[in-house]
C-alpha positions in Angstrom: 148.2 -15.9 42.4 150.7 -13.9 44.4 154.4 -14.3 44.8 154.3 -13.2 48.4 153.3 -15.1 51.5 149.7 -14.8 52.6 148.6 -14.5 56.2 145.3 -16.3 56.6 144.5 -14.3 59.7 145.0 -11.0 57.8 142.9 -12.3 54.9 140.1 -13.3 57.3 140.3 -9.9 59.1 139.8 -8.1 55.8 136.0 -8.9 55.5 133.0 -9.6 57.7 130.5 -11.1 55.3 129.2 -14.6 56.1 128.9 -17.4 53.5 130.8 -15.1 51.0 134.3 -16.7 50.4 137.4 -14.8 49.4 140.0 -16.3 47.0 143.4 -16.1 48.7 145.4 -17.8 46.0 145.1 -20.4 43.2 146.8 -23.7 42.8 146.7 -24.9 39.2 143.0 -24.6 38.3 141.8 -24.5 41.9 140.9 -21.6 44.2 142.0 -21.6 47.8 139.2 -19.7 49.5 138.6 -18.6 53.0 135.1 -17.8 54.4 133.4 -16.8 57.6 130.3 -18.8 58.2 127.5 -18.9 60.8 124.0 -20.4 60.7 122.8 -22.6 57.9 123.8 -22.7 54.2 121.6 -24.5 51.7 121.2 -28.1 50.6 123.2 -28.3 47.3 125.3 -30.6 45.2 128.3 -30.2 42.9 127.9 -32.6 40.0 131.5 -32.5 38.8 133.7 -31.7 41.7 134.5 -32.7 45.3 134.4 -30.0 47.9 137.2 -29.7 50.5 136.6 -28.1 53.9 139.2 -27.3 56.6 138.0 -25.6 59.8 140.4 -22.9 60.8 138.4 -21.8 63.9 135.0 -22.8 65.3 132.9 -25.8 64.4 131.3 -26.8 61.1 128.5 -29.4 60.7 128.0 -30.9 57.2 124.7 -32.8 56.7 125.1 -35.4 53.9 122.5 -37.3 51.9 124.2 -40.6 51.0 122.9 -43.8 49.4 122.8 -45.3 52.9 120.8 -42.4 54.3 121.5 -39.0 55.9 124.3 -38.3 58.4 126.1 -35.3 59.7 129.9 -34.9 60.1 131.2 -32.5 62.7 134.4 -30.7 62.1 136.2 -28.8 64.8 139.3 -26.5 64.6 142.0 -28.3 62.5 139.6 -30.9 61.1 139.1 -31.4 57.4 136.6 -33.3 55.2 136.0 -33.8 51.5 132.4 -34.0 50.3 132.4 -36.3 47.3 131.1 -35.0 44.0 127.4 -35.7 43.5 126.6 -35.8 47.2 123.9 -33.5 48.4 125.2 -31.6 51.5 124.3 -28.7 53.8 126.9 -26.9 55.9 125.9 -25.4 59.2 127.9 -23.5 61.7 126.3 -23.2 65.2 128.8 -20.4 66.1 131.0 -18.0 64.1 133.4 -20.2 62.2 136.3 -19.7 59.8 136.9 -22.2 57.0 139.3 -22.8 54.1 137.9 -24.4 50.9 139.6 -25.9 47.9 137.5 -25.9 44.7 138.0 -25.7 41.0 138.1 -22.0 39.8 134.5 -21.0 38.9 132.7 -23.3 41.3 129.5 -21.7 42.6 129.1 -21.7 46.4 125.5 -23.1 46.0 126.6 -25.9 43.6 124.9 -27.0 40.4 121.6 -27.7 42.0 120.3 -26.2 45.3 117.2 -25.4 47.3 116.0 -21.8 47.6 118.8 -19.5 48.6 118.2 -17.3 51.7 119.4 -13.7 51.8 122.4 -14.4 54.1 123.9 -16.9 51.6 126.0 -15.3 48.8 125.8 -17.0 45.4 129.3 -16.4 44.1 132.4 -18.1 42.6 134.4 -16.3 45.3 135.7 -12.8 45.5 139.3 -11.8 45.0 140.9 -10.9 48.3 141.5 -7.2 48.4 
């Protein structure tokens, strides 16, 4: 955690990697992460935590497998959505998109269970913002 204000635009300008979040600060036992995303992530599930998404710029689609069937939520700039724990989901960004995530420290980007991870998706618990 820092004791100085953090510019999200500066934080996002400090890296170019896709699907590779940076930790901008912590709140209690949670990481506040920013990421640049484009294309598809992987189907995955977090068994013990919800996952919060806020779109800072662009558009994010999140496919969900729910008891009633599959559906996709579409988030545009300024929209947020929380994927409930235990819900299989697959984020997808049709264009370059910037997002903010709130997750417990140590949460893997590919969840507790996931499909095969493509090369463009980073398996990480987030990187400290440099």
